[in-house]
N, C-alpha and C positions, 0 to 999 in steps of 0.2 A: 473109782470112788463115786458114789451117787451124789448128784447135786441136790442139796436141800438147804433149808434155812440155816442150819448150823454150819454146814460146810461152806456156804457162801460167806458167812461171817469169819470163819477160820481163814479162808483164802483172802478175804479183804485185808486182814491183819498181816498175813504172811507177805502179800505183795507190797503192802505199805512199808513193812519192815525192810524189804529190799531197798526201797527208795531212801528210807531213813538211814540205813547203814551206809549207803552211798554218800549221803550228806556228811555223816560222821567222818568217813575216810577223807572226803574232800576238805573239810574244815581242819582236820588234824594234820594234814600233809601240805596244806597250801602255804604260800610264801608271803604274800602281801598282807598288810594290815586289813585291807578291805575285805578279803575273803577269810583270813584267819580270825580276825577280831569281830568284824561286823557281820560275817556270815552272809555275804551278798552273793548267794548262789542257790540253785534249786535242782532237784533231782526227781526223776519219774521213770515209770515202767510202761511199756507199750506192747500191745498184742502183735501178732504177725502182720496184720494189715496196717499197722501204724496208729491205732487208736490207743489213747492213754487209758490204762486200766488201774493205775495207782500212782500216788504222788506222796512226797514227804510234806510235812507241815512247814513249807518254805515260803516263797515270795509269790503272791497271786499274779502279779503282772508277768512274771517269768512263766509260771506254770500254765496259765491259760493260753499263752502263745506257743508253747513248746510243741503241741500237736502239729501246728503249721510248719515248724522247723523240720520235724521228722518227715512230714509229707514231702517237703521240698527236697530233703535228702534222698528219699525213696524215688521221687520222680526223676532225679537227675543222676543218680549213682546206682550201680549194682554192688551192693554190700555183701561181702562174703566173710567167712570165718577169718578172724584176725584183722579185719578192717575197722577203722574208726574214722568217721567223717567229722568235719569241722565246718562251721558257717556262722556268720553274724549279719548277713544282709537283711535289713529291716523289711524289705519288700519280698523276701522269700522266707517269711515266718519268723524273722527276728523281731527285736523290739527297738533297740538302738545299738550303735556299733560297739560300745564297750561290753555289751552282753554277748559273749561268745559261747556257742553251744557245741558240745561233742555228742555224738550218737553212734551206737554200734549194735550189730545184730548179736543175738545169743542163740547158740545151737546146743542141742542135747548131744549125748555121746554117739548117737546114730546119725548125726548131721541133719537132724530135723530142726527147722527154725522154731524156736520157742517164742521169740518176740524181740523187742529192742529195749535198750536202756539209754537214757540221755541225761545230760546235765547242762546247766547254763550258769556261767559265772560272770560277774561284772568285773572286768579288768580295769585297773585304775588308770591306764592310759593305753590307747591304741592309735596314737598319732593325732593328726588334725591341727587346727589353728591354735589351740591353746591347751596347756597341760590339763589332763583329765578327760579330754575328748568329749566334753559337753560344751562346745563353743556357742557363741551367738552367731550361728551360721545361717546362710540363706540357700545352701544346697548341700546334699548329702556328702559330696566329695570333700567338703571342708572339715568333716567331722572325724576322719580317720580312715584306716584301711578297711576296705569292703571285701569280705570273704564270702564268695558264693559256696555252695556245697562242694567240698573237695575232700579227698582222702588224705588225712593227716598221717594215718598209719594204714598200710596195705599189706595183708598177709603177715602181720606182725612186725613189719619193718617201717620205721618212722621216715617220713619224707623230710629229711633234714633241710633240703633246699626250701621247701614251703615254710617250715618252722623258722628258718633264718630270715626269709622274706618278711614274714609277719613281725618278728621281733625287731628287725631292722627298721621298721616303720613305727616303732614306739620309743618313747623317751626313757623307758625303764625296762630294757630287754631282759635283765636277769630276773626281775620280778615275773615277767611274763612266762619265762621258761619254767620257773618254780610253780606258778599257778596252773600252767598247762599240764605239768607232771601230776599235780594233784587231781585235776579233772580226769586224766587218763587212769589214775589209780582208782578213782571212783567208778569209772566205767568197768574196770576189771572186777571190782567188788560186786557190782550189780550183776555182771555176767556169771560170776561164781555162785552167787546166792540164788539166782534164777535157775541155774543148772541144778543146784542142790534140790530145789523144789521139784524139778522134773524127775529126779532120781527117787525122791521120797514118795511122790504121789503119782507119777507117770506123766508123760507129755500130754497124752490125750486128756487126762483129768485136769491138768493145768489149763489147757485151752478151753475146756468146757466151763471151767470156773471163771476164766477171763470173760467169756461171752455172757455168762450168767451175771457177773458183776455189772457189766454194761447195761444189761436189761434191768437189773435191780435198781440202779441209780436212775435210769430213765423213768421207771414206774413210780419210784418214790418222789421224783421231781414233779411228775404230772400230778400225783396225789397232793403234794404240797401246794401247787398252783391252784388246784380246785378249791382250796380253802379260802382263796381270795375272791372278792366280788368281781363279777364280769363288768367290763366297761373299758373306756379309754381314759388314760391318766397321763397328763402332759406336764412337763416341768422344763424350765430352761435356766441356765446360768451362763457365766461368761469367763473366758480366759482374759485376764486384765490386759495383757499386751504380749507381743511376740518377740520383744527385745529389739525390734527394728522399727518401732513407731506405729505399728498397727495395733489398735486398741479395741477392747470390748468385742471379742470374738465369741459369737454365740454358740453354745452347745445345747441343743434341744432334743428331747426324746419323748415320744408318745408310746406308752406301754399299753398294749391291747391285751386284756385278759379275757379268755373265753373257755370255760369248761376244761381247765387243765392245760391250755395252750397259752403261750406268751409271745407276743411279737414286739420287738424293740425297734422302733422306727426313728432314725436320726435324719430324716429328709430335710428338716428345716434348719439344720446346722450350717454355720458359716462355711464358705468355700475355704479350701486350703490357703495358707498364708505364706508370706515370704520368709518369715522367721522360723525358729527351730521347734515350735510347739505343735507341729503336725504329728499325727499318729498314723502308723500303718494299721490296716484292718485288724491284725492279730492283737494289737494292744486294746482296741475297742472290744473285741471279743473277750479278752481277759477280764475287762471291767464288768461286762454283762454277766459272765460266768460267776465272777466273785459275788456280785449282788444277788444272783439267783441262789447261790449256795448259802448265803447269809440268811435269806428269808426261808429257805427250805429246811435248814437245820443241819447240825453236825452229824446226825445219824446217817446221812446220805453219803456213800463213798464218793470221794473226789475222783471222778473219771469222766470220760467223754460221753457217758450215758446222759449226763446233765446237759451237755451240748446238744444232744439229739432232741431234747424236749423243748427247745426254744428256737425262735427265728429272729435273725438280726438283719435289718435293712439299713445299711450305711452306704449311701451313694458314693461312688468313686469320685475323687476330686474335691471332697469335703475335708474339713479339719479332722474328722474321725476316720477317714479312709483316703489318706493322701496317696498320690501317685509319684513314682520316681521321676526326677531326682530330688524331690522336696526334702528339706532339712527336718529331721525328726529327733534330734538329740534330747530336747526338752519335752517332747510329747510323751515319751515313755514315763517320765517322772512326774510331770506337772499336769498335762492334759488328762492323763489317766485318772488322776485324782479328781479333776473336775467332772469327768464323765461319771465317775462313781457318785459324786454329789448330786448330779442330775438324776441318775437312776434312783437313788434313794429318795430324792425329792418327789419323783413321780410315784414311786411305790408307797410313799407315806400317804398319798391321797387315797390309795386303795386300802392300806392297812395302818391307820394312824396310831393304833395301839401297839404296833410292832416295830416301827422304824425310829431310830434315834435321830437327833438333830445332826447338822453337819459337823464333822471333825475339822481339823485345821485346814484341810484341802490343799496341802502342798507338802513337798518333801524337803524344802529348804536346802537345796543342793549347794554345797560349798566345795570348790575345787581349787587346788593350789599346786604350783610347781615352780621349780627353779633348780639351782645348783646347791647341793648341801655342802656347806663349808667343811664339815667334818670328814666327808669322803671324797669331795670333788666330783661326785656323780650327780646326775639328774635325780630329782625326786618328784613324785606325783601323789598328792593326797586327795582323797575323795571322801565325803561324808554327807549323809542325809541326817537332818536334825529333827527330833520329835517335837510334838506340840500337844495341843489339847484335843481330847476325844469328845464328841458330842454327847450331851446328856440324853438319856433315853427314857422310855416308859417305866423302866424298872429301877432306875437309879441315876446318880450323877455320872458324868463322864470322867474317865481317868485323866490324870495330868502327865505331861512330859513323856509321851509315848509315840512311837510310829503308828500310823493308822492306814487302814484300807490296803491300797495296792502295794505298799512296801511292808516288809516284815523283818527288817534287819535290826541288829543291835547298834549301839553307839560304839565308837572307838574309845576304849578306856583311856583316861588321861595319861596313865603311865606308858601304855603302848604307843600312843600318839607322840608323846614327847621323846620317846626312845627312837622312834622310826623317822621322824621328820624334824627339821629346824623350826619348830613351832612350840610356843609355850601357851598353855591354857591359863589365861588370867582369871577367868571366872566361868562357872557353869552351874546354873541353878534354875529353879522353877520361877516362872514369871507370874507372880501372884496376882490374882484378880483379873486375869486376862480372859477367863472363860465367861461365857454369857450367863446371865442370871436366869433362873427358872425354878419351877417346882423341883426339877432335877437339873442342877447347874452343869454347864459345860466344864470340861477339864481345862487346866491352865497350860500355857505354853512354856517354853524354855528361853533362857538367855545364855548364849555362849560367846565368850570373847577369846579370840585367838591372836596372840602376838607373834609376828613373823621375825625370825632371827636371821634372815637372809633376804636379799632382793627376791621377791616372789610375784609371779603372775597369778592373780586370783580371778575366779569366775564364780558368780552367784546366779543361780537360776531358781527363782522362787515365785510364789503367788500369794494371794490373800494379803496384799500390801495396801489395797484400796477398797476391796470388796470383802465385807465381813462374812465369816462362816454363819450360815443361817440357823436360826432357832426354829423349833416346831411347836405346834399346839400352844402358842402364846409365849414360848420362851424367847429370850433375847439373843441376838447374835453374839458370837465371840469377837474379841478385839482383833484387829488386823496386826500383822507383824511389821517389822521394820528392819532395815539393814543400815549400819553406820560404819564409817571408817574414822578411827581416831588416830590422827597423825602423831609422829614422835613429839611434836611441840604441843600436843594437847588439843589442837583444833579438831573439831568434829565436822563431818560432812555426810549428808544422807546419800546412800547408795541406792540406785533404782532397783526394782525387783529383779531385773536381769541385766547384768553388767559384768565387764571384765576390766581390771585395773592392774597396774604394776605398783606394788607396794614396796616401800623401803624397809630396811632393817629397823625394827622398833615400832613400826606401824601396827595397829590393832584393827581387826575386823570384829564387829559386834553384830550378832544375829539374834533378833528377838522374834520368836515364832508365835503364830496365832493361837488363840484359845478356841475351844470348841463351842458350838452353839448350845443354848439352854433348851430344855424341853419342859413344856407346861408353864402356865402363868406363875410368876414369882409370888410367893406368899407375903 
């Protein structure tokens, strides 16, 4: 089959459909509320060299880092037909420990390697100091079980000892087995569909179009970057605290644009810190890739051709390229959002008519665990809560949505109350929390959770003291806040990052930030 403009578009959609169908399989067969309801997972397809050639419309922080996971697997393992590798090590292409990746080779009927398929799912608990495995840690070992690249399945046979070891280190082993089976089913779906493509179009044609898609994305990205003015554009913002008393941790990026090239330099960023808000390099790369794809447009296929068009300088030992064994549980969820805010702040100086104001800038992570009185077994609940989207040049920001590096749903009230000893007392839009502007920022949310058993909760959040910025004269959005309402009605403020043991009848109230406004208010 000849490679031309039409065939490239055909294969772009064919390969993306493989990743999308993997996601459908994973979601429909998963066990936990976190994967089944919130869809906290991502799927992608890779060429024989380990370059991503297609992805589903899943979670940016997962997808941008997945190439590093595949590379780590290929560097350390010899994968053959019937093998499936597993890993979650943040310093080997992972993001944080709850995000566990599976990857597997795909062969045609003549035993020629077609490529690889991979998926990453956020498991609601993988051990560690506190339920949910996003603790206020000061080293990686406190966050849960660390899995280097290993073969979970070899020649079609599951390594039951490895699976048992992993599940024995979690509070909810039955959930983990169910979710692993869903991830394995998604791998098998991807393998079958990629093999179907080779049968229909031939292996050589499939490989030619994989290479053509990478070149196509590279060239389109370069062309999009050429539309921006040449120059250096710098912006900085801050992580409010690391949960252990270290405050105002600077993230700074200088974006250098020159005739279709873009260099993202984080040299002036703060050093890595004691708390859990450090990020491995793969997370920083994910944020940069996301920002570039946003400014380049949706017509560019999502693959590693985009990565080839940019350069990232993130010095080792900084907040955005931490070294082991630094704690990273909150970096994936919170620092990734601030990196994105910084990137858009810098790019807004180059393209003020293109970039929106800051969105809420946090994922508002809520984790809870204990013993469910109904079953006598451990439970582990994880949720990220939406907020306001920044207003932009073309209109106001949306309210009550996830933004930027996360792309998950909420847990429906019915599913949450069915699965956990938790009652949702209220859930609604936080009116007037978005920043005013010609195009106002979207409003945040307020969610109140009443716990029906003694529960250990952890909250990891940001934008509790620094407001999401406005642009072009727009006002910043309002900060969020966290409150505990005890059974006797007394209220106490909860810090942005905190763990507490709550009693039956206590309520946790999370109010999320609004987005910044764009343009001067009329």
